[in-house]
C-alpha positions, 0 to 999 in steps of 0.5 A: 499499499502507498503510504499517505501524506501529512499536511500541518495546517495552521487554523490561525487565532480561531475565525475561520475567515482568516484561514488560508486557501491553502488550508481549506484546500486541504481539508476539502480532500483530506480523508483524516482531520486530527485536530485541537480541541478549540478549533471552531466547527465551522472549518468542517463545513466543507469536509467531505462526508467521508473525512474522519474528524478526530479531536486530540483532546489535548490542552496545554498541559498535555503529558508527553504521553498523550502527545506520542499517542497523536503522533502514533495515530498520524503515522499508523493513519498515513501508512495506511495510505490516507491523507492526513490534516493535522489542524493546529490553533494557530501557526504550526511552528509558532510557540507550538508543542507540535515541533516534536510531533513533527519532527517524530513524523518526519523521522518515520519517512512519512511524507509531510508539508507545513502550512502556516498560520496566522499566530495569535500576537498577529491577530491580536495586533490588528484586532486589538488596535496595537501594532507590535512595531513603530513607524520608524523602522528599527522598533523591536518586538519579544516574544517570550514564553512564560517559563522564561519568565519564572526562572532564577534571578540570572534569568531575571537579568537576561529577561531585563536586557531583553525586555529593555531592548524591546519596544513591545514584549508579547508573552502568550500564557495561561490564566494560572501564569498571569500573576506570576508572570506579572510580578516577575514583569513588575521587578523589572525597572520602568515596568510597573507603569507600562501600559498592558493589554490582556487579550482573550480569543483574539479576532473572534466575536468573544474577543475580551480586553483588559487594559491597564497599567501593569500594576493594575492588571491582575486586581482588573483580571481577578475582578472580571476573569477571563478563560484561557487561552490568553495574550499579554502585551506590554509596551508603549505602543499600547497607546496606539489603540486609541487611534486604530481599535476598529474592531470593538466599533462594530455595529453588533459586537459583543451580541449573541445571535441564535441562527435556527437555519439548517447548518448546511444553508448557515455558513454564509449566514454566520459568516455575515453575523461574524463580520458585524461583530456578532458571534452565531449560536447555530441551532437548527428548528428544521432538519432538511431531509429527502421525501419518502416518496419522490416519484412525482419530482422524478416524473415531472423530469422528462417534461420540464420544457413543456411549462412556461415557468419553473418557480423555485422558493428556496435553495434547498428546492433548487438542491434537491431538483439538481440531485433528481436532474442528475441521478436521472442522467439529465443536466441544465439543459432540461429547462429547455424553453421554460423560463426560471423564477425565483423568490429571492437572490439566496435562492439564485445563487445554487442556481447560478452555480448550475449554470442557470441565471433566473429569468426573475428574481421577485423583488419583494421576496415573498410568495405574494411578490413572486406570484405578482411579478410572474403574472406580471411578466407576460402571458403564460399557461403553465408553471411547476413550482417546486417546494417543500412538502410543507408550505403555504398555498399563497402562490400556486393559489395566486397563479391558478386563479389567475388562469395558469395550471399549476403543477406542485412538486415537492422535492424535500421535507422537513423534520422539528427538533428531537427533545434534547435539542428543544430543551438546549433552546429553552435554556439558552433562551431563558438564561439570557445567553442569547441576545436575538433570535433570527427567524427567516421564514414562517415556518421557522417561526411555527417551529421555533413556537412549537419547539418552546411550548407551552412557554413561548410567549413568556421565553420569547419575551426574554430576547429580541425576536428579528422576522425577516419580513412581514409574512413571517411577522404575521406568522408570530402574531397569529401564534401570539407572539410579538417581532421585536423587528421585521426587516424592509429588505427580506434578505439575511443582510436585510435582517442583519441591516434591522437589528443594527437599528434596533440596537442603535436605537 
């Protein structure tokens, strides 16, 4: 059997948008991904379904035996012919315990590559607004391990020389090392009054910062403790933060938004939320599944060309229709003369990936608006409507009243939350850990209220209920829940704009 290969890939500070393109390529083709515990699940959204994900369960205090077991597993997988990605937080070679791993794998004769990632100090510099070097071109920065700061008196002399020559000192540490490290630095001349910065989860929506003179840092930390990992910055350049701190001015910084869409549809939305400074808590209310009897969908494929319009009301409908088309041995030419209409740009996107540009994208992204625009587009006699098994009949009824013959085909079905997920949802909302719930359809609103019954009204009164449009808001009202806000542009971006305005007001 041909030996496989190992790639040591730096995941960066934890924000998937700061991951390298090469790292993304490798995850898309990996047989096995062996990753650090702290890696965000979003990194794995585009891995093949056959990829095995293995959490090392290793932290900064792992024993040599635990590290050796990881090396043994990597070598075994590679010798069995697998393509193995070892995904490390930060950079694989920067203050990393992976150095010995890499050396042992190389010694075992396993082909290996190293893909760098953004190290924590670089991320903290950009996202905290603190430069590590100045504009004069001769400044220096010192990266120091906490063990170097906790040595003998002779080490203190060497530390004084190092710290005295560097404008910025960066220490990557765990929480229980903070007090002794700061006490050591306070022994250095001029350090008690130096500016210091403690950063937790740099470059993520959970980023937290404590800024103070070094001699006050420990007491401030103990009054508002942070979990690990943590980075300590000490130096005069922290004064630049007033001018460069852009991240904490993002409109939704620190907010936690509950996103109830299916996981496979949430990738772009999670990123849109993160770019505004908020974090997305993902708990799908509805699970998308194939329908048990798809004979109607299969039968319609042989005469799609006979319709004047083919209508899609969701990205899921497009995807399941595409899969059925491919399974029947056909391709995008199946549409023939038929025009294609979609309810909004989110539904148009998967069609465009298939090479189909819709003839009509509804300006008002609701069934009523789509029906009006189809009827206004010119004479038509027939339409094929591809949708979920459970859906409102507003659209087909409007078209039928105008004289069109409408064939409704279910492309997929939806399933509600399991009991365990319902309890998790209730707990999050009742505890106050969620600021807002994003509802992007009437079916999602119905599923949310059903999941929270019989306490849905009381539970949702504790959070901001954000509706994507008037139809969803009307559904909420019918079920006894008042939306705190309704987007005027019926897209995810429009909904996030409305949430921004809500919190600004």
